[in-house]
TILO-588905 format. One record per residue (C-alpha): residue number from 1; residue in three letters; chain; x, y, z. Coordinates in pm, whole numbers, plus 50000, padded with zeros to 5 digits. Each point is the difference from the previous one (the first is absolute). Layout:
<atoms>
atom k NUM	r ALA	c A	x X	y Y	z Z $
...
</atoms>
This chain:
<atoms>
atom k 1	r MET	c A	x 22222	y 53509	z 29852 $
atom k 2	r SER	c A	x 49805	y 49719	z 50163 $
atom k 3	r SER	c A	x 49895	y 49687	z 49813 $
atom k 4	r LYS	c A	x 49636	y 50116	z 50043 $
atom k 5	r THR	c A	x 50060	y 50281	z 49752 $
atom k 6	r LEU	c A	x 50192	y 49792	z 49748 $
atom k 7	r LYS	c A	x 49842	y 49876	z 49680 $
atom k 8	r LYS	c A	x 49906	y 49633	z 49985 $
atom k 9	r GLY	c A	x 50082	y 49803	z 49688 $
atom k 10	r PHE	c A	x 49914	y 49665	z 49849 $
atom k 11	r THR	c A	x 50198	y 49680	z 49958 $
atom k 12	r THR	c A	x 50118	y 49820	z 49687 $
atom k 13	r GLY	c A	x 49717	y 49755	z 50068 $
atom k 14	r ALA	c A	x 49740	y 50278	z 49996 $
atom k 15	r ALA	c A	x 50155	y 50139	z 49681 $
atom k 16	r ALA	c A	x 49975	y 49657	z 49837 $
atom k 17	r ALA	c A	x 49636	y 49966	z 50107 $
atom k 18	r ALA	c A	x 49922	y 50345	z 49859 $
atom k 19	r ALA	c A	x 50165	y 49912	z 49667 $
atom k 20	r VAL	c A	x 49800	y 49676	z 49983 $
atom k 21	r LYS	c A	x 49672	y 50180	z 50072 $
atom k 22	r ALA	c A	x 50070	y 50271	z 49741 $
atom k 23	r ALA	c A	x 50091	y 49747	z 49730 $
atom k 24	r LEU	c A	x 49692	y 49788	z 50074 $
atom k 25	r ILE	c A	x 49761	y 50296	z 49997 $
atom k 26	r SER	c A	x 50133	y 50088	z 49654 $
atom k 27	r PHE	c A	x 49838	y 49686	z 49858 $
atom k 28	r PHE	c A	x 49654	y 50128	z 50092 $
atom k 29	r SER	c A	x 50023	y 50381	z 50009 $
atom k 30	r ASN	c A	x 50220	y 50296	z 49911 $
atom k 31	r LYS	c A	x 50358	y 49988	z 50120 $
atom k 32	r PRO	c A	x 49999	y 50149	z 50351 $
atom k 33	r LYS	c A	x 50244	y 50277	z 50094 $
atom k 34	r SER	c A	x 49982	y 49895	z 50363 $
atom k 35	r ILE	c A	x 49829	y 49725	z 50196 $
atom k 36	r GLU	c A	x 49891	y 49946	z 50358 $
atom k 37	r ILE	c A	x 50183	y 49731	z 50195 $
atom k 38	r ARG	c A	x 49880	y 49851	z 50324 $
atom k 39	r PHE	c A	x 50288	y 49919	z 50236 $
atom k 40	r LEU	c A	x 49986	y 49694	z 50221 $
atom k 41	r THR	c A	x 49927	y 50231	z 50294 $
atom k 42	r GLY	c A	x 49673	y 50100	z 49831 $
atom k 43	r GLU	c A	x 50131	y 50348	z 49913 $
atom k 44	r LYS	c A	x 49964	y 50123	z 49644 $
atom k 45	r LYS	c A	x 50228	y 50208	z 49777 $
atom k 46	r GLN	c A	x 49984	y 50140	z 49649 $
atom k 47	r ILE	c A	x 50316	y 49900	z 49812 $
atom k 48	r ASP	c A	x 50109	y 50160	z 49672 $
atom k 49	r ILE	c A	x 50066	y 49778	z 49700 $
atom k 50	r GLN	c A	x 50306	y 50094	z 49795 $
atom k 51	r THR	c A	x 49914	y 49815	z 49677 $
atom k 52	r ILE	c A	x 49759	y 49740	z 49866 $
atom k 53	r LYS	c A	x 50037	y 49834	z 49662 $
atom k 54	r LYS	c A	x 49831	y 49721	z 49810 $
atom k 55	r ILE	c A	x 50247	y 49723	z 49921 $
atom k 56	r ALA	c A	x 49762	y 49761	z 49826 $
atom k 57	r GLN	c A	x 49628	y 49948	z 49958 $
atom k 58	r ASN	c A	x 49983	y 49827	z 50337 $
atom k 59	r GLN	c A	x 50290	y 50172	z 50179 $
atom k 60	r TYR	c A	x 50060	y 50339	z 50163 $
atom k 61	r GLU	c A	x 50304	y 50134	z 50183 $
atom k 62	r ALA	c A	x 50010	y 50276	z 50264 $
atom k 63	r LEU	c A	x 50280	y 50178	z 50186 $
atom k 64	r VAL	c A	x 49988	y 50171	z 50340 $
atom k 65	r ILE	c A	x 50271	y 50211	z 50166 $
atom k 66	r LYS	c A	x 50055	y 49874	z 50353 $
atom k 67	r ASP	c A	x 49985	y 50281	z 50256 $
atom k 68	r ALA	c A	x 50149	y 49932	z 50343 $
atom k 69	r GLY	c A	x 49885	y 50339	z 50131 $
atom k 70	r ASP	c A	x 50241	y 50164	z 50242 $
atom k 71	r ASP	c A	x 50170	y 49670	z 50082 $
atom k 72	r PRO	c A	x 50183	y 49939	z 49668 $
atom k 73	r ASP	c A	x 50177	y 49670	z 49938 $
atom k 74	r ILE	c A	x 50177	y 49828	z 49711 $
atom k 75	r THR	c A	x 49672	y 49955	z 49809 $
atom k 76	r HIS	c A	x 49874	y 50359	z 50046 $
atom k 77	r LYS	c A	x 49892	y 50133	z 49657 $
atom k 78	r ALA	c A	x 50060	y 49660	z 49835 $
atom k 79	r GLN	c A	x 49767	y 49886	z 49723 $
atom k 80	r ILE	c A	x 49788	y 49700	z 50099 $
atom k 81	r GLY	c A	x 49811	y 49836	z 49716 $
atom k 82	r ALA	c A	x 49730	y 49742	z 49937 $
atom k 83	r ARG	c A	x 49924	y 49815	z 49677 $
atom k 84	r VAL	c A	x 49649	y 49858	z 50017 $
atom k 85	r THR	c A	x 49864	y 49735	z 49761 $
atom k 86	r LEU	c A	x 49629	y 49918	z 50004 $
atom k 87	r SER	c A	x 49848	y 49681	z 49858 $
atom k 88	r ASP	c A	x 49682	y 49796	z 50028 $
atom k 89	r ALA	c A	x 49986	y 49721	z 50259 $
atom k 90	r ASN	c A	x 49749	y 49768	z 50166 $
atom k 91	r ASP	c A	x 50034	y 50205	z 50318 $
atom k 92	r SER	c A	x 50192	y 50305	z 50120 $
atom k 93	r GLN	c A	x 50365	y 49940	z 50078 $
atom k 94	r ILE	c A	x 50303	y 50219	z 50058 $
atom k 95	r ASN	c A	x 50362	y 49909	z 49924 $
atom k 96	r ILE	c A	x 50284	y 50227	z 50119 $
atom k 97	r ILE	c A	x 50355	y 49968	z 49868 $
atom k 98	r GLY	c A	x 50314	y 50212	z 50021 $
atom k 99	r GLY	c A	x 50145	y 50157	z 49687 $
atom k 100	r LYS	c A	x 50312	y 50200	z 49927 $
atom k 101	r GLY	c A	x 50146	y 50169	z 50306 $
atom k 102	r VAL	c A	x 49808	y 49792	z 50256 $
atom k 103	r GLY	c A	x 50223	y 49763	z 50198 $
atom k 104	r THR	c A	x 49959	y 49625	z 50033 $
atom k 105	r ILE	c A	x 50026	y 49815	z 50334 $
atom k 106	r THR	c A	x 50297	y 49759	z 49996 $
atom k 107	r LYS	c A	x 50055	y 49931	z 50372 $
atom k 108	r PRO	c A	x 49757	y 49857	z 50259 $
atom k 109	r GLY	c A	x 49890	y 50195	z 50305 $
atom k 110	r LEU	c A	x 49809	y 50287	z 49843 $
atom k 111	r GLU	c A	x 49624	y 50052	z 49991 $
atom k 112	r LEU	c A	x 49983	y 49832	z 49660 $
atom k 113	r PRO	c A	x 50133	y 49664	z 49880 $
atom k 114	r VAL	c A	x 50312	y 49960	z 49785 $
atom k 115	r GLY	c A	x 49928	y 50064	z 49634 $
atom k 116	r GLU	c A	x 49722	y 50253	z 50059 $
atom k 117	r PRO	c A	x 50025	y 50363	z 49887 $
atom k 118	r ALA	c A	x 50078	y 50234	z 50289 $
atom k 119	r ILE	c A	x 49649	y 50144	z 50017 $
atom k 120	r ASN	c A	x 49909	y 49979	z 50367 $
atom k 121	r PRO	c A	x 49663	y 49886	z 50140 $
atom k 122	r GLY	c A	x 49880	y 50354	z 50080 $
atom k 123	r PRO	c A	x 50046	y 50126	z 49642 $
atom k 124	r ARG	c A	x 49845	y 49680	z 49860 $
atom k 125	r THR	c A	x 49691	y 50060	z 50214 $
atom k 126	r MET	c A	x 49979	y 50363	z 49885 $
atom k 127	r ILE	c A	x 50029	y 49891	z 49636 $
atom k 128	r GLN	c A	x 49725	y 49739	z 50045 $
atom k 129	r ASN	c A	x 49780	y 50258	z 50173 $
atom k 130	r SER	c A	x 50054	y 50243	z 49712 $
atom k 131	r VAL	c A	x 49892	y 49739	z 49746 $
atom k 132	r ALA	c A	x 49691	y 49917	z 50207 $
atom k 133	r GLU	c A	x 49904	y 50369	z 50021 $
atom k 134	r VAL	c A	x 50021	y 50042	z 49621 $
atom k 135	r PHE	c A	x 49805	y 49679	z 49937 $
atom k 136	r ASN	c A	x 49729	y 50116	z 50242 $
atom k 137	r LEU	c A	x 49990	y 50347	z 49845 $
atom k 138	r PHE	c A	x 49945	y 49869	z 49648 $
atom k 139	r ASN	c A	x 49816	y 49679	z 50097 $
atom k 140	r ILE	c A	x 50265	y 49780	z 49842 $
atom k 141	r LYS	c A	x 49997	y 49623	z 50051 $
atom k 142	r ASN	c A	x 50181	y 49693	z 49871 $
atom k 143	r LYS	c A	x 50323	y 50168	z 49898 $
atom k 144	r GLN	c A	x 50361	y 49896	z 50048 $
atom k 145	r VAL	c A	x 50231	y 50284	z 50095 $
atom k 146	r ASP	c A	x 50372	y 49945	z 49940 $
atom k 147	r ILE	c A	x 50204	y 50272	z 50170 $
atom k 148	r GLU	c A	x 50369	y 50066	z 49946 $
atom k 149	r ILE	c A	x 50154	y 50249	z 50241 $
atom k 150	r PHE	c A	x 50318	y 50164	z 49871 $
atom k 151	r VAL	c A	x 50243	y 50273	z 50107 $
atom k 152	r PRO	c A	x 50190	y 50156	z 49705 $
atom k 153	r LYS	c A	x 50307	y 50087	z 50211 $
atom k 154	r GLY	c A	x 49955	y 49727	z 50259 $
atom k 155	r GLU	c A	x 50325	y 49817	z 49932 $
atom k 156	r ALA	c A	x 50205	y 50317	z 50050 $
atom k 157	r LEU	c A	x 49804	y 50095	z 50314 $
atom k 158	r ALA	c A	x 50050	y 49653	z 50147 $
atom k 159	r LYS	c A	x 50377	y 50050	z 49998 $
atom k 160	r LYS	c A	x 49951	y 50271	z 50264 $
atom k 161	r THR	c A	x 49817	y 49758	z 50233 $
atom k 162	r LEU	c A	x 50086	y 49683	z 50191 $
atom k 163	r ASN	c A	x 49776	y 49789	z 49774 $
atom k 164	r GLY	c A	x 50290	y 49798	z 49864 $
atom k 165	r ARG	c A	x 50098	y 49881	z 50346 $
atom k 166	r LEU	c A	x 49640	y 49907	z 50074 $
atom k 167	r GLY	c A	x 49990	y 49794	z 49683 $
atom k 168	r ILE	c A	x 49771	y 50237	z 49810 $
atom k 169	r LEU	c A	x 50158	y 50016	z 49656 $
atom k 170	r GLY	c A	x 49924	y 50193	z 49684 $
atom k 171	r GLY	c A	x 49827	y 50302	z 50145 $
atom k 172	r ILE	c A	x 49826	y 50163	z 50295 $
atom k 173	r SER	c A	x 49732	y 49866	z 50230 $
atom k 174	r ILE	c A	x 49642	y 50125	z 49975 $
atom k 175	r LEU	c A	x 49936	y 50079	z 50365 $
atom k 176	r GLY	c A	x 49748	y 50145	z 50241 $
atom k 177	r THR	c A	x 49809	y 49869	z 50299 $
atom k 178	r THR	c A	x 49713	y 50248	z 49968 $
atom k 179	r GLY	c A	x 50090	y 50197	z 49686 $
atom k 180	r ILE	c A	x 50071	y 50319	z 50196 $
atom k 181	r VAL	c A	x 50346	y 50146	z 50061 $
atom k 182	r THR	c A	x 49994	y 50190	z 50330 $
atom k 183	r PRO	c A	x 50287	y 50253	z 50027 $
atom k 184	r MET	c A	x 50266	y 49905	z 50253 $
atom k 185	r SER	c A	x 49843	y 49656	z 50052 $
atom k 186	r HIS	c A	x 50289	y 49823	z 49823 $
atom k 187	r HIS	c A	x 49775	y 49702	z 49922 $
atom k 188	r ALA	c A	x 50207	y 49905	z 49697 $
atom k 189	r TYR	c A	x 50326	y 49985	z 50198 $
atom k 190	r ILE	c A	x 49843	y 49793	z 50277 $
atom k 191	r ALA	c A	x 49853	y 49766	z 49737 $
atom k 192	r THR	c A	x 50350	y 49956	z 49854 $
atom k 193	r ILE	c A	x 50144	y 49914	z 50343 $
atom k 194	r LYS	c A	x 49724	y 49746	z 50057 $
atom k 195	r ALA	c A	x 50053	y 49847	z 49656 $
atom k 196	r GLY	c A	x 50374	y 49969	z 50063 $
atom k 197	r ILE	c A	x 49948	y 49828	z 50334 $
atom k 198	r SER	c A	x 49742	y 49766	z 49847 $
atom k 199	r VAL	c A	x 50230	y 49898	z 49714 $
atom k 200	r ALA	c A	x 50288	y 49939	z 50241 $
atom k 201	r GLU	c A	x 49790	y 49780	z 50229 $
atom k 202	r ALA	c A	x 49858	y 49807	z 49705 $
atom k 203	r LYS	c A	x 50360	y 49924	z 49901 $
atom k 204	r GLY	c A	x 50062	y 49855	z 50345 $
atom k 205	r LEU	c A	x 50224	y 50277	z 50131 $
atom k 206	r GLU	c A	x 50008	y 50028	z 50380 $
atom k 207	r THR	c A	x 50221	y 50310	z 50029 $
atom k 208	r LEU	c A	x 49934	y 50334	z 49833 $
atom k 209	r LEU	c A	x 50229	y 50304	z 49968 $
atom k 210	r PHE	c A	x 49800	y 50317	z 50055 $
atom k 211	r THR	c A	x 50156	y 50326	z 49883 $
atom k 212	r THR	c A	x 49859	y 50351	z 49967 $
atom k 213	r GLY	c A	x 50105	y 50066	z 49640 $
atom k 214	r ARG	c A	x 50213	y 49911	z 49701 $
atom k 215	r ARG	c A	x 50331	y 50121	z 50146 $
atom k 216	r SER	c A	x 49971	y 49813	z 50330 $
atom k 217	r GLU	c A	x 49880	y 49696	z 49806 $
atom k 218	r ARG	c A	x 50303	y 50012	z 49773 $
atom k 219	r PHE	c A	x 50233	y 49994	z 50301 $
atom k 220	r ALA	c A	x 49793	y 49724	z 50165 $
atom k 221	r MET	c A	x 50034	y 49790	z 49686 $
atom k 222	r GLY	c A	x 50374	y 50044	z 50024 $
atom k 223	r ILE	c A	x 50000	y 49881	z 50361 $
atom k 224	r PHE	c A	x 49763	y 49705	z 49943 $
atom k 225	r LYS	c A	x 50123	y 49878	z 49661 $
atom k 226	r SER	c A	x 49865	y 49647	z 50047 $
atom k 227	r PHE	c A	x 49641	y 50118	z 50046 $
atom k 228	r GLU	c A	x 49759	y 49971	z 49712 $
atom k 229	r GLU	c A	x 49873	y 50321	z 49841 $
atom k 230	r GLU	c A	x 49645	y 49935	z 50123 $
atom k 231	r ALA	c A	x 50121	y 50023	z 50361 $
atom k 232	r PHE	c A	x 50065	y 50375	z 49966 $
atom k 233	r ILE	c A	x 49697	y 50221	z 50066 $
atom k 234	r GLN	c A	x 50009	y 50381	z 49977 $
atom k 235	r THR	c A	x 49762	y 50118	z 50272 $
atom k 236	r GLY	c A	x 50050	y 50374	z 49952 $
atom k 237	r ASP	c A	x 49870	y 50195	z 50299 $
atom k 238	r PHE	c A	x 49754	y 49726	z 50098 $
atom k 239	r PHE	c A	x 50168	y 49861	z 50311 $
atom k 240	r LYS	c A	x 49691	y 49875	z 50181 $
atom k 241	r ALA	c A	x 49792	y 49911	z 49694 $
atom k 242	r SER	c A	x 50272	y 49777	z 49855 $
atom k 243	r LEU	c A	x 50037	y 49805	z 50325 $
atom k 244	r ASP	c A	x 49623	y 49986	z 50045 $
atom k 245	r MET	c A	x 49981	y 49822	z 49665 $
atom k 246	r ALA	c A	x 50303	y 49776	z 50049 $
atom k 247	r ARG	c A	x 49871	y 49855	z 50328 $
atom k 248	r LEU	c A	x 49691	y 49866	z 49822 $
atom k 249	r TYR	c A	x 50206	y 49760	z 49785 $
atom k 250	r PRO	c A	x 50063	y 49684	z 50205 $
atom k 251	r GLY	c A	x 50294	y 49891	z 49783 $
atom k 252	r LEU	c A	x 50204	y 50309	z 50089 $
atom k 253	r LYS	c A	x 50223	y 49969	z 50306 $
atom k 254	r ARG	c A	x 50232	y 50300	z 50007 $
atom k 255	r ILE	c A	x 50053	y 50350	z 49866 $
atom k 256	r ILE	c A	x 50337	y 50170	z 49954 $
atom k 257	r TYR	c A	x 49944	y 50376	z 49991 $
atom k 258	r THR	c A	x 50291	y 50179	z 49830 $
atom k 259	r VAL	c A	x 49982	y 50380	z 50023 $
atom k 260	r PHE	c A	x 50200	y 50318	z 49997 $
atom k 261	r PHE	c A	x 50032	y 50198	z 50321 $
atom k 262	r GLY	c A	x 49741	y 50267	z 49915 $
atom k 263	r LYS	c A	x 49720	y 49747	z 49964 $
atom k 264	r ALA	c A	x 50144	y 49799	z 50289 $
atom k 265	r VAL	c A	x 49944	y 50280	z 50253 $
atom k 266	r LYS	c A	x 49638	y 50049	z 49889 $
atom k 267	r MET	c A	x 49942	y 49626	z 50029 $
atom k 268	r ALA	c A	x 50158	y 50006	z 50345 $
atom k 269	r LEU	c A	x 49756	y 50274	z 50097 $
atom k 270	r GLY	c A	x 49716	y 49763	z 49914 $
atom k 271	r PHE	c A	x 49866	y 50191	z 49700 $
atom k 272	r GLU	c A	x 49767	y 49777	z 49803 $
atom k 273	r HIS	c A	x 50077	y 50200	z 49686 $
atom k 274	r THR	c A	x 50351	y 50149	z 49972 $
atom k 275	r HIS	c A	x 49925	y 50305	z 49789 $
atom k 276	r ALA	c A	x 50265	y 50274	z 49977 $
atom k 277	r ALA	c A	x 49762	y 50261	z 50146 $
atom k 278	r LYS	c A	x 50092	y 49876	z 50349 $
atom k 279	r SER	c A	x 50372	y 50082	z 49965 $
atom k 280	r GLU	c A	x 50010	y 50283	z 50256 $
atom k 281	r LEU	c A	x 49842	y 49783	z 50271 $
atom k 282	r THR	c A	x 50237	y 49717	z 49908 $
atom k 283	r LEU	c A	x 50314	y 50206	z 50059 $
atom k 284	r LYS	c A	x 49865	y 50146	z 50324 $
atom k 285	r LYS	c A	x 49932	y 49655	z 50143 $
atom k 286	r LEU	c A	x 50332	y 49863	z 49875 $
atom k 287	r ALA	c A	x 50179	y 50284	z 50180 $
atom k 288	r GLU	c A	x 49821	y 49904	z 50324 $
atom k 289	r TRP	c A	x 50103	y 49637	z 49960 $
atom k 290	r ALA	c A	x 50357	y 50108	z 49929 $
atom k 291	r VAL	c A	x 50045	y 50185	z 50328 $
atom k 292	r ASP	c A	x 49817	y 49730	z 50198 $
atom k 293	r ILE	c A	x 50223	y 49723	z 49862 $
atom k 294	r THR	c A	x 50336	y 50174	z 49959 $
atom k 295	r GLY	c A	x 49974	y 50288	z 50248 $
atom k 296	r ASN	c A	x 50160	y 50215	z 49732 $
atom k 297	r GLN	c A	x 49826	y 50336	z 49985 $
atom k 298	r LYS	c A	x 50211	y 50114	z 49706 $
atom k 299	r LEU	c A	x 49870	y 49704	z 49800 $
atom k 300	r GLU	c A	x 49646	y 50088	z 50106 $
atom k 301	r LYS	c A	x 50040	y 50354	z 49864 $
atom k 302	r GLN	c A	x 50163	y 49879	z 49679 $
atom k 303	r ILE	c A	x 49711	y 49764	z 49929 $
atom k 304	r ALA	c A	x 49734	y 50254	z 50097 $
atom k 305	r SER	c A	x 50147	y 50256	z 49762 $
atom k 306	r ALA	c A	x 50066	y 49753	z 49717 $
atom k 307	r ASN	c A	x 49834	y 50069	z 49666 $
atom k 308	r THR	c A	x 49910	y 49638	z 49928 $
atom k 309	r ALA	c A	x 50029	y 49654	z 50152 $
atom k 310	r ARG	c A	x 50291	y 49940	z 49765 $
atom k 311	r HIS	c A	x 50171	y 50306	z 50149 $
atom k 312	r ALA	c A	x 49926	y 49875	z 50353 $
atom k 313	r PHE	c A	x 50135	y 49655	z 49913 $
atom k 314	r SER	c A	x 50337	y 50154	z 49916 $
atom k 315	r PHE	c A	x 50032	y 50105	z 50367 $
atom k 316	r ILE	c A	x 49888	y 49661	z 50133 $
atom k 317	r TYR	c A	x 50172	y 49738	z 49785 $
atom k 318	r PRO	c A	x 50235	y 49830	z 50070 $
atom k 319	r LYS	c A	x 50082	y 50176	z 50326 $
atom k 320	r TYR	c A	x 49678	y 49920	z 50191 $
atom k 321	r PRO	c A	x 49895	y 49640	z 49921 $
atom k 322	r ASP	c A	x 49784	y 49982	z 50314 $
atom k 323	r LEU	c A	x 49765	y 50264	z 49859 $
atom k 324	r ILE	c A	x 49964	y 49809	z 49672 $
atom k 325	r PHE	c A	x 49942	y 49681	z 50199 $
atom k 326	r TYR	c A	x 49724	y 50172	z 50194 $
atom k 327	r VAL	c A	x 49830	y 50109	z 49677 $
atom k 328	r GLY	c A	x 50026	y 49649	z 49860 $
atom k 329	r LYS	c A	x 49854	y 49841	z 50314 $
atom k 330	r LYS	c A	x 49702	y 50234	z 49988 $
atom k 331	r ILE	c A	x 49940	y 49919	z 49633 $
atom k 332	r LYS	c A	x 49999	y 49631	z 50080 $
atom k 333	r ALA	c A	x 49759	y 50046	z 50291 $
atom k 334	r THR	c A	x 49764	y 50209	z 49786 $
atom k 335	r ALA	c A	x 50017	y 49754	z 49711 $
atom k 336	r GLN	c A	x 49918	y 49710	z 50231 $
atom k 337	r LYS	c A	x 49702	y 50198	z 50132 $
atom k 338	r PHE	c A	x 49875	y 50078	z 49648 $
atom k 339	r SER	c A	x 50032	y 49633	z 49904 $
atom k 340	r HIS	c A	x 49818	y 49893	z 50319 $
atom k 341	r GLY	c A	x 50304	y 49792	z 50095 $
atom k 342	r LYS	c A	x 49939	y 49759	z 49712 $
atom k 343	r LEU	c A	x 50325	y 50070	z 49816 $
atom k 344	r GLU	c A	x 50367	y 49986	z 50089 $
atom k 345	r ILE	c A	x 50149	y 50344	z 49940 $
atom k 346	r ARG	c A	x 50355	y 50087	z 49904 $
atom k 347	r VAL	c A	x 50102	y 50364	z 49958 $
atom k 348	r ILE	c A	x 50290	y 50125	z 49791 $
atom k 349	r ILE	c A	x 50086	y 50371	z 49994 $
atom k 350	r LEU	c A	x 50218	y 50115	z 49712 $
atom k 351	r ASP	c A	x 50236	y 50293	z 49989 $
atom k 352	r PHE	c A	x 49953	y 50229	z 49703 $
atom k 353	r ASP	c A	x 50258	y 49809	z 49796 $
atom k 354	r GLY	c A	x 49799	y 49681	z 50042 $
atom k 355	r GLU	c A	x 50227	y 49839	z 50258 $
atom k 356	r VAL	c A	x 49847	y 49826	z 50302 $
atom k 357	r ALA	c A	x 50011	y 50232	z 50303 $
atom k 358	r PHE	c A	x 49774	y 49782	z 50218 $
atom k 359	r ASP	c A	x 49866	y 49646	z 49985 $
atom k 360	r LEU	c A	x 49768	y 49855	z 50265 $
atom k 361	r THR	c A	x 49848	y 49652	z 49968 $
</atoms>
């Protein structure tokens, strides 16, 4: 199924803006069952409201279920809430704070200053736009709107993210550049990579350890025990995108990419995104390299008929170090190209027990 046929969703930021709008409308009209939200792209969407209740004479609370569409993430189906307090003022003003389940920024380098709730600029703009739309609709003036965004299960959800390492404590981040979740776009993951790089540079780190996931990161941490936690960035499948971002930070000097052999071969092939769907092509090309470098046709056939890269690796390591060296050199060359030559690149390939099979500085 192509991404064109997949269902789009909306971000935690859009959910928060919808909850705010629903709560605010309730002061002046019947409680809405759904409301229309305008995304920052200009697109509009009707979003269902789970519950609305009156907390006090001047306070309403609304809950929205976040829907990531066909690109589900940690926050898919999470409750996102807004508690809105309305009071008289000399002019209209909006105050946004984070409540239970919304993280607080504790490290520099993110889009928001230390001490602020982790409600990103995009969501803040959507919330402000929602308030303005309601005020225009009901011709409301000279009111102060105090908004508390909360996520009932935010603290538990945050434990499944890298927020702690980024210095976002106490809950999740309210995210979204436009408010729309496009299936297969992976915006949230890329945003996490960018945030990690930004925090590391703000801390003055010059060398980062890029890994493709939790397991390779765990082994990398064992190899580089003296490195601070912020130096380790999980880039997932985003080979090019992670280096594209890293090269834009002038304080960063070098990247150490630590990967298992399966990802390594895809990186050597120059894939910008190392998704598993390319496995058949990967093994075919690896088999060609094997016969070119070793002259061993039996090895070529073994690799070509292997079930996985892990299976192929069992034929290659440790007997054919030249082939692994070739893969490593091609990764380094590709990484230098993706970083426009602005970063020093070191490549470490791990065997499947986490031991170093290749290291090229």
